[in-house]
C-alpha positions in Angstrom: 101.1 67.5 137.2 98.4 69.4 135.4 95.8 67.9 133.1 97.5 69.4 130.1 100.7 67.9 131.1 99.2 64.5 131.5 97.5 64.6 128.1 100.7 65.5 126.4 102.5 62.7 128.2 99.8 60.3 127.1 99.9 61.4 123.6 103.8 61.1 123.5 103.7 57.6 125.2 101.2 56.2 122.4 103.5 57.8 119.7 106.5 56.0 121.3 104.7 52.7 121.4 103.0 52.8 118.0 106.0 54.1 116.0 108.2 51.5 117.7 105.9 48.8 116.5 106.0 50.1 113.1 109.8 50.2 113.0 110.1 46.8 114.4 107.8 45.2 111.8 109.5 46.9 108.8 112.9 45.9 110.2 112.1 42.4 111.2 109.9 41.0 108.3 112.0 40.6 105.2 109.0 41.1 102.8 108.4 44.5 104.4 111.9 45.8 103.3 110.7 47.7 100.1 111.6 51.3 99.1 108.1 52.6 100.1 108.5 51.1 103.4 112.0 52.5 103.8 110.4 56.0 103.8 107.5 54.8 106.1 110.4 53.4 108.4 112.1 56.8 108.5 108.7 58.5 109.1 107.9 56.2 112.1 111.6 56.9 113.4 111.2 60.7 113.2 107.8 60.4 114.9 109.2 58.1 117.5 112.0 60.5 118.4 109.6 63.3 118.2 107.1 61.7 120.7 110.1 60.7 123.1 111.3 64.3 123.1 107.7 65.6 123.7 107.4 63.4 126.8 110.9 64.5 128.1 110.3 68.3 127.5 106.9 67.9 129.0 108.3 66.5 132.2 111.7 67.9 132.5 111.4 71.7 132.8 114.4 74.0 131.6 116.2 75.3 134.7 115.7 79.0 135.5 119.2 79.3 136.5 121.7 77.9 134.1 124.5 75.4 135.2 127.9 77.2 136.1 129.7 74.8 133.6 129.6 76.8 130.3 129.2 73.6 128.2 126.3 72.4 130.1 124.8 75.9 130.3 125.0 76.1 126.5 123.2 72.8 126.0 120.5 73.8 128.6 119.9 77.0 126.8 120.5 76.6 123.0 119.4 72.8 122.9 116.9 72.1 125.6 115.1 75.4 126.4 115.0 76.4 122.7 113.3 73.1 122.0 115.3 72.9 118.7 115.7 69.2 118.6 111.7 68.8 118.5 111.2 71.3 115.8 114.0 69.8 113.8 112.0 66.4 114.1 108.8 68.1 113.2 110.2 69.6 109.9 112.0 66.2 109.1 108.6 64.5 109.5 107.2 67.0 106.9 110.1 66.6 104.5 109.9 62.8 104.7 106.3 62.9 104.0 107.0 64.9 100.9 109.7 62.4 99.9 107.3 59.6 100.5 104.6 61.1 98.4 107.1 61.8 95.6 108.2 58.0 95.6 104.6 56.9 95.1 103.9 59.6 92.6 106.8 58.5 90.4 106.2 54.9 90.8 102.5 55.2 89.6 102.6 58.2 87.2 106.0 57.6 85.8 106.7 53.8 86.2 109.4 53.6 83.5 111.5 56.5 85.3 110.9 54.9 88.7 114.0 52.6 88.8 116.2 55.8 87.6 114.9 58.1 90.2 114.2 55.8 93.1 117.0 53.1 93.1 118.5 52.1 96.5 121.3 54.8 96.3 118.8 57.5 95.3 116.3 56.6 98.1 119.2 56.6 100.6 120.2 59.9 99.4 116.8 61.2 99.8 116.5 60.0 103.3 119.8 61.5 104.4 118.8 64.8 102.8 115.6 64.8 104.9 117.7 64.7 108.0 120.4 67.1 106.7 117.9 69.7 105.5 115.8 69.6 108.7 118.9 70.1 110.9 120.4 72.8 108.7 117.0 74.7 108.4 115.4 74.4 111.7 118.6 74.1 113.8 118.7 78.0 113.5 116.0 78.2 116.1 118.7 77.9 118.8 120.0 81.4 117.8 116.7 82.8 118.9 118.0 82.4 122.5 121.0 84.1 124.4 122.5 83.5 127.7 122.6 86.6 130.1 123.6 86.4 133.8 123.2 82.6 133.9 119.7 82.9 132.4 118.5 81.9 129.0 116.5 84.7 127.4 114.5 84.8 124.1 116.1 87.2 121.7 113.1 89.0 120.3 113.4 89.9 116.6 112.4 93.2 114.9 108.9 93.4 113.3 110.3 93.2 109.8 112.3 90.2 110.8 109.3 88.5 112.3 107.4 89.1 109.1 110.3 87.7 107.0 110.9 84.6 109.1 107.2 84.0 109.7 106.4 84.1 106.1 109.4 81.8 105.2 108.5 79.3 107.7 104.7 79.3 106.6 105.8 78.6 103.1 108.8 76.2 103.7 107.2 74.2 106.6 103.5 74.1 105.5 102.1 75.8 102.3 104.5 74.5 99.8 104.6 70.9 101.0 100.8 71.0 101.1 100.4 72.3 97.5 103.0 69.8 96.2 101.5 66.8 98.0 97.9 67.9 97.0 99.0 68.0 93.4 100.8 64.6 93.6 97.7 62.8 95.0 95.2 64.4 92.5 97.4 63.4 89.6 97.9 59.8 91.2 94.1 59.3 91.6 93.5 60.2 88.0 96.2 57.8 86.8 94.8 54.9 88.9 91.4 55.5 87.6 92.8 55.3 84.1 94.7 52.1 84.9 91.6 50.5 86.5 89.7 51.2 83.3 92.4 49.5 81.2 92.4 46.5 83.5 88.6 46.0 83.2 88.5 46.7 79.3 90.0 43.4 78.3 87.5 40.6 78.8 89.1 37.9 76.6 89.6 34.4 78.4 93.2 34.1 77.3 94.1 37.3 79.3 92.1 36.6 82.3 95.2 35.4 84.3 97.2 38.6 83.4 94.2 40.8 84.3 93.8 38.9 87.7 97.4 39.7 88.5 97.0 43.4 87.2 93.9 43.6 89.4 95.7 42.3 92.4 98.6 44.8 91.9 96.2 47.6 91.3 94.2 46.8 94.5 97.4 46.6 96.5 98.6 49.8 95.0 95.3 51.5 95.9 95.5 50.3 99.4 99.0 51.8 99.8 97.8 55.2 98.1 94.7 55.3 100.3 96.8 54.8 103.4 99.1 57.4 102.5 96.4 59.8 101.4 94.8 59.3 104.9 98.3 60.1 106.5 98.4 63.2 104.3 95.0 64.4 105.3 95.8 63.7 109.0 98.9 65.9 108.6 96.9 68.7 107.1 94.3 68.6 109.8 96.8 68.5 112.6 99.1 71.1 111.3 96.8 73.8 109.8 95.4 75.5 112.8 99.1 76.1 114.3 100.7 77.0 111.2 98.0 79.4 110.1 97.8 80.9 113.6 101.5 81.5 113.9 101.7 83.0 110.3 99.1 85.5 111.1 100.7 86.4 114.4 104.1 86.8 112.8 102.6 89.2 110.1 100.8 91.1 112.8 97.3 90.1 112.0 96.5 89.2 115.8 98.3 88.5 119.0 98.7 84.9 120.2 98.1 84.0 123.8 100.2 81.0 124.6 98.1 80.2 127.5 94.8 80.2 125.7 92.7 77.2 124.9 93.1 77.7 121.2 97.0 77.7 121.3 96.8 74.5 123.6 94.6 72.7 121.1 96.6 73.7 118.2 99.8 72.5 119.9 98.2 69.2 121.0 97.0 68.5 117.4 100.6 68.9 116.1 101.7 66.5 118.8 99.0 64.1 118.0 100.1 63.9 114.5 103.3 62.0 115.7 101.2 59.1 117.0 98.4 58.9 114.3 100.3 57.2 111.6 100.7 53.8 113.4 96.9 53.8 114.1 96.2 54.5 110.3 98.7 51.6 109.3 97.0 49.2 111.8 93.5 49.8 110.4 94.2 50.7 106.7 97.6 49.4 105.6 97.1 45.8 104.4 100.9 45.1 104.0 101.5 46.3 107.5 98.8 44.1 108.9 100.3 41.2 107.0 103.7 42.1 108.5 102.4 42.1 111.9 100.9 38.6 111.4 104.1 37.2 110.1 106.2 38.7 113.0 103.6 37.3 115.7 103.2 33.9 113.8 105.8 31.9 115.9 103.7 32.9 119.1 100.3 32.9 117.6 100.0 30.6 114.7 96.5 31.5 114.0 97.5 34.9 113.1 99.5 33.7 110.0 98.1 35.1 106.7 95.4 33.0 105.4 95.9 33.9 101.7 99.5 33.7 100.6 98.7 34.9 97.1 97.0 38.1 98.6 100.0 38.7 100.7 102.4 38.5 97.9 100.3 40.8 95.7 100.2 43.2 98.7 104.0 43.3 98.8 104.3 43.5 95.2 102.1 46.7 95.1 104.9 48.6 96.9 107.9 46.8 95.4 107.1 47.0 91.7 106.6 50.4 90.0 104.4 49.1 87.4 
């Protein structure tokens, strides 16, 4: 096995382990079952499957000669060799991050509309839509291949079709989500600064208790926002080189060597994005840290949360829109 294959396998294995932990903590700890964490759970599930298929594709090569059975040959060509499942998961990851950003945006900027737009049914519908849209949109990648003489052949497109599909992919999979999420985070940051000013502007003794609770919720909300903002920045760093390079390749600005060091690094960054989120949660997301301690408390009593009030405030920061 080459050094490149080993690196990809290690990255995928870390992604499988880390995202599995995130899914288990959210599923097992009752206090973690908030709407925000439902989107985080879906993100971890998508990245878990993405990491799994990354490892499988890296270690199970597509056959050069397709199986004699037509059904198996179809799966080998249109599903496995086209790598369509992995690309569906990559797009689903982006769409879910957009949905997660939208949930936090509405909760903080339009708190009175939050229940209307993000009730349990609406959130479930959005999570289902992430999968349906990703499968419907990126599942078309399978049609770039065709079977000829028991071989799976890439069906090259015309120059005009390459430019059209390359532009659409760049806009839908990268640029539009990036612009939308950037706008949301800028607006959220401005709103939180305004809320912070209001909390500290009332010094009267009779309101100290209310301000203390408001301050706790604000801190919890800021922690969640800071964590998700880091996730967004990580996504931008990991995806930008690959997406920009493919866009420029598809529109004919330069040729892309799939064996070059640049392409390998850009592909590794995309794969790395699937395992980064659990690491971010472990170091920055206080609610996740509390959930891990709660889950491990029966085996390690000393890991139990020391400050119950802080834990409650952290949970409330995600569960309550205002």
